[in-house]
N, C-alpha and C positions, 0 to 999 in steps of 0.2 A: 504494500500500500504506500509506504514512504517513497519507494522508487518511482511508482506511477505518479504520485503527487509532484515529485520533483521534475520528472520528465514532462509532465503536462502543464507545469506551472499553475497548479491548482493546490489549494491548501489540503493538508492531511485530513482535517475534520470534514472538508467537503467531500473528499473521496470516500471516507468512512461513511458519511451520511448517505451518499448515493448508493454505495455497496449494500448498506444495511436496509435501504428502503425508506429511510427517514426523509430523504429528498427524492420525490417521485418525478418532478418535472424541473430539472436544472435549466438554467439559462442556456440559450443556443451556443453562446461563446464557450461556456464550460464544456458542453458536449463536443464541440469542435476540437478543443484542446485535448480532451481525453481520447477522441478518435485518432488524432495525429499521434499521440503518445503510444497508443495501442496498435497503430498501423492498420486499423480496420474501422469501417463505418457501421453505425447502428442502421439496420435496414430501414428504408424509407417508410415502409408500411408501419413499422413499430413507432417511428417518430410521429407519424400522422395520428396513430391511435393515442399516443401520450398527449399530443397537443389537443386532440378532440376531447379527451377526458378532462383535461385541465382548463378547457374554455368554458366560460360562463356566457351563454348565448346573449347577444345584445350588449355585452360589456367588454369582454376580452379574455386573455389567457392568464390564468393563475400560474405564476412562475416562482420557483424557489431559488434562493441564492445564499451565499455564504457571507454573513454580515461581518465576519472577521477577516475578509479578503477584499481590500480596497478595489482590486481589479474586477471583482464580481458584482460590485454595486451597480444596479441598473440606472442608467441616465434617462429615465422616462418620467412623465408625470403620473402620479397614481397614489394608491393606498398601499401601505406596507404594514406587516406585522412581524415583530421580533419575538422569538420563542426561546425559552430556557432549555436546559439539558433534558428536562422531562417532557418537552414539547408543549409546555404550557405557554399560552400567549401572555407576554409580559408588557408589551408596548404596541399600541396602534398609532400610526402616524400617516400623514399625507403631505404631499408637496408637489410643486411644479417640476422638480427634479429630485428624485428619490436619492440619488447619489449625494447631492449637496446637502440634503436634509439629514442623511445619516452621518455625514461629516460633522454636523453640529452635535450629534450624540457621541461620536467616537471618543472625544476627550473626557467624557463624564466618567465618574468612578464606577458606575454600574455597567458600562458597556465593555464587559469582559466575559470570556468563557469561564465558567459554565452558566453565568447569568444570561448572557446573550449567546446562543449556540447556533440557531438557524433563523432563517427569515423567508418571507414570501411577499409577493406583491402582485398587484394587478394594475395594468395601465388604464388610467382614466384621465382624459384630456381636460374635461370641463371642471374648472376650479370649484364652482358651486356644488356640483354633484360630489366631488371628492370630499368636501367639507361635510356634506350631509351623510355620506356613507361612513366617514370616520366617526362622526357623532353616534350613528346607529351602532357601529361595532363596539365603541367604548361603553355605550349604555347596555348593550347585550352582555358584555363581560362583567359589568358592575365592578365589584372589588377584586375580581380575578385579573384585571389589567393592573398588575402589580405596580408598574411605574407610572403610566399615563392614566390619570384619573379625571382629566378635564371632561366636562360635559356629563359627569355622573351625578345624578341627583341623589342626595343622601337623606 
């Protein structure tokens, strides 16, 4: 696993999380890096099935990424969720550029493994819709959103 991570220029936790099934739909760039390192491609039909299963009709594709790997942060507008080692959602956020938004968190004391272990996002262009969905997610999570508790009525 360490050799593959090094050869693919992907973090060890990302490789582990993909191998173990904790990350089911890695970003396309991560898949390309792993394919290059392994010298073989994931069959097109398999990629298509994964994308279809991960797509929320009318919204977009739910994509998972490694929050501890700067190169894996998506540069898209959307909603993102950070998960801890037990796959519990600990933070819900949104931004016009998820990569820039995560950069704001990166220097915080809590943004470390195993507190932040995996992440997922969905591309949403419309700022108003992003804010509404973020509020809904946070309210659904109530006190379970360990770090981000804005918009939670107590």
